[in-house]
C-alpha positions, 0 to 999 in steps of 0.5 A, a space after each residue: 675653971 682654969 684650963 690647966 686645972 681641967 686637964 687635971 681633972 680629965 686626966 684623974 677621971 681617965 687614969 683607971 678607966 679604958 676610954 675611947 675618945 673622938 676629937 672631931 675636925 682639929 684645925 691646929 697642932 697646939 689643940 691637939 698638944 693641949 688635949 694630949 697632955 690631959 690623956 693618960 697612957 694607962 696601958 688599958 688599951 685606950 684609944 683616941 680617934 681624931 679627924 682633921 682637914 690638914 694632912 700634916 695635922 694627921 701625920 704629925 700626931 701619929 708620929 707623936 703617938 705611934 699611930 696610923 692615919 687613914 685619908 678618906 677618899 672621895 665617894 666612888 661613882 657608884 656611892 655618889 649616885 646611890 647617895 644622890 638618888 636617895 636624897 633627891 628621889 627618896 630612893 626611887 630611880 632617877 627619871 629617864 629625862 633627868 639622867 644626863 642633867 643628874 649625872 652632870 650635876 653630880 659630877 660638879 659634887 666630886 664625891 663629897 658627901 656634904 656637897 651631895 646631901 646639900 644638893 640633893 636636898 636642894 634638887 628634891 624642891 625642884 619640879 622635874 622638868 628639864 629646863 628647871 634643872 638645866 637652870 641649877 646646872 648653869 647657875 650653880 655659882 649664884 646658887 652657892 652664894 644666894 640659896 639658904 639651903 646651901 648656906 651650911 655646906 658653904 660655911 663648912 667649906 669656907 672654914 678651911 679658907 678662912 683659916 688660910 694665911 693671907 699669902 695662901 688665900 691670894 694663891 688659892 684664889 688665883 686658880 679661879 683663872 683656870 678653866 673647869 676641870 683644867 689640869 694645872 702644871 705645877 711649875 707653871 703655877 709656880 712661875 705664875 705665882 712668882 711673876 703675880 709677886 705672891 710668893 714671900 722671900 724665905 732665907 735659904 730657899 728659892 722662890 720656887 721652893 717657897 712656892 711649892 711649899 705653898 702649893 703642898 700646903 693647899 694640897 695638905 689642907 684638901 683645898 687643891 687636888 692631886 691630878 697626876 703625880 711623878 714616879 716618885 709620888 711628887 705632885 706633877 699637876 693639880 686641879 680644883 674641885 668644881 665646888 670649891 672652884 665656884 667659891 673661889 671665882 666668887 671670892 676672886 671677884 669680891 677681892 678683884 683678883 682675876 675674873 674669866 670671860 667666857 660668855 658674860 661680863 667681867 672686871 679686870 685686873 687679872 683677866 682669863 679669856 676661855 674659849 673665845 674673844 667674842 664677848 670682850 668689850 672693846 669700848 672698856 678700858 684695860 689699861 689696869 690690867 695686870 695679867 692676861 691669860 688665853 685658854 683654848 681660843 682657836 679663832 685668829 687674834 686680830 691686831 685690834 683685839 690684842 692691842 686693847 690689852 697690851 695697851 696696859 704698860 702694867 702687864 706683869 704676866 702674858 700667857 698666850 699659850 695655844 693661841 693662833 699666833 705666827 710671831 709675837 706681837 710687837 706691842 709685847 715688847 712695850 711692856 717693860 714690867 712683864 716678868 712672865 711671857 708664854 708663847 707655848 704651843 703657837 707657831 712662833 718661830 723667831 725672836 726679834 732683838 726688841 726681846 732685849 727691852 723685856 728687863 724684868 722678864 723672869 720666864 720665857 716659855 717657847 716650848 713646842 713652838 719653832 724657835 730654834 735661836 734666841 738673838 745675843 740681846 736676851 743676854 741683857 734680861 739678867 732676871 731670867 730664871 726659866 728658859 724653856 725653848 725646845 719642842 719634841 719631835 718623833 724620829 723613828 720609833 721614839 721622841 727626841 727633843 730638838 735643842 736651841 742654838 745657844 747665844 754667845 756668852 749664855 753664861 751671863 744669865 747667872 739667874 737661870 734655874 732651868 734651861 732646856 734644851 741648848 745645843 752644844 758646840 762653838 758659838 761665834 761672837 764679836 770677833 771671838 768664840 766660846 763653847 756652849 758646855 764651857 758657859 754652862 758652868 757659870 750658870 751655878 743656880 741651875 736646877 734643870 738642864 738639857 743639852 743636845 748635840 753633845 760631841 765626844 770631844 766635848 766630854 771633858 769641858 762638859 764634866 768640868 762644867 756640871 762639877 760646878 752645878 751643886 744645885 742640879 736636880 735633873 740632867 739630860 744629856 743627848 749626843 749628836 748622834 745615837 752612835 756617838 760615844 757620851 764620854 762623862 767618865 771625867 765628872 767628879 764629883 757629880 751633883 749630889 741632889 741629881 734625882 733625874 738623869 738621861 743619857 742619850 748616846 753610846 756608852 762604852 761603860 756606865 759612868 762610874 759616878 752614877 752609883 754614888 748618886 744617892 738621891 737618884 730616882 729615875 734613870 734612862 740610858 738610851 742607845 747606850 750599846 753597853 755590853 756588860 751588865 750594869 745591875 751590880 753597879 745600880 742595885 744599891 741606889 737607895 732612891 731608884 724608882 725607874 730604870 730603863 734601857 731604850 735601844 740598845 743594851 747589847 749584853 746577854 744578861 741582866 742580873 738582879 740580885 736579892 736585897 738590891 733595889 730596894 725602892 724600884 716600884 715602877 718599870 724595868 724597861 728594856 726596848 730592843 724588840 726583835 721578836 714583839 713586845 713581852 716576848 722573853 721569858 725575863 719579861 713574863 718573870 719580871 711580871 710575875 714578881 710584881 714589876 710592871 715589865 715593858 720589856 723585850 729582849 733579843 733572841 741572843 739573851 733568851 737563848 742564854 737562859 737569863 730568866 732561870 728560876 734560880 732568880 726567884 731572889 728577885 721577889 726579895 726586892 719587890 
């Protein structure tokens, strides 16, 4: 029977009936669209239950039918243990000598019922000997590949992998280079994917935006797990389920995408070294190596061991973050194809002029190093997209970012999307001078900018530059001293896509353009010394979720009106403690209203009765 004829038969059969239809494991919107046509809306209270692995399918189907969707959480530790014991020990208690190993193996199942049942059935056939169970724990990857008891589970899980387009398959397999239980920073992963050449060019989008779509797609398909989110719910870090990691390790070895050295032999194209260099085979040739990433290596790296890897002139990615290094190895500057260089969290303090040889470099990550200045030769790297050169320092009770002295004509790096943090001020070079805040206006592709040591006199020029940065999403402005006035009143118009704004320094009054930032999610005002209540100006911001005042708000009251701050759901933070944390009645009142109040206030404000109960209109905004 033809498809359209079958749909007519089904529709006619159900027309006068009340029905419940269950569609299990729907893989595409087209499959749902084809079925939906055959379902009559006969007002009899019929229901359709659809299951899918793809969040996009669930949300789209519900949007069309005004339905609701429910995301199935993983089993809790207690539920997982109950199911595990039922399968392995037929409901009896776990023997004490197997308890630690049982917990360790169960952790790898990650609350996935299918995995727990398969693992439990497999362990039920094993003798209750510690060495035998420990062998299972150590060889789980091989068992998944070769043991028939896992065949059904593996086949079911791999359906999600085989359903991926080719560009997402390679992005997923690349996650195998990260250690087990490792939280992967979103932007780091995106920059690595781009450097590896996995991200396709899409008209109207930056490579970073395309790569973020890739990652969101993998999350929606439940192939990557969200580990932490930003305050507005966007992904910050992610991880891979232990069982998925074992499977993608196997697949990545099959396709020679990457491998790991952490105690066993390895092949090499993309090489990840975990914890130790002692398993490196010095007799091997690494001439075809394209990517090298090091995780958790604490022993000193010898010149001979590094020279083995850096002898490959084809290297595109070099991530030595956290390695025990005090300088950038000289061989690095012979890698003319290098796109990604990270020395993050090392003791490196100097970047030599030979950096100019890395003409293809796109990402330079020197975050949490001791580098305070970049050589002028950096300006030859016209493909640079991300420059991260700063470290956080604790000054008094607060954390402060230490910026970088700008090279002359920094505005020549027109491809830059992230520049954090750069010191404001005059720059001398070639017999002339320029100002950092003026040069910044040439970097029209910037998405994230951090500037430190801003002086009051720089305010007008800085505003003029920021007006040109229409793509800016995050802006961090730190004055040269906490009592130095940050004068940004002249900014008009401000970047309309700004989501994060941090102003650190004295404000004579709240900048008049802030209430027009309809995309703003997070606002920090640090050491502002504002005397007038800014809440009236801020309450209409439609997307503001975090509002913070970090020493010192000098006003006597803060007024919250009914209907204001519609999205404020996380924190109102006011840190000006004189009587200890959460000492004011207003702090307690905010807490009663459901807002997490990391809040302290001076005696003066308390004496003025800020927390009068007539402010109960605040409940309307929670």
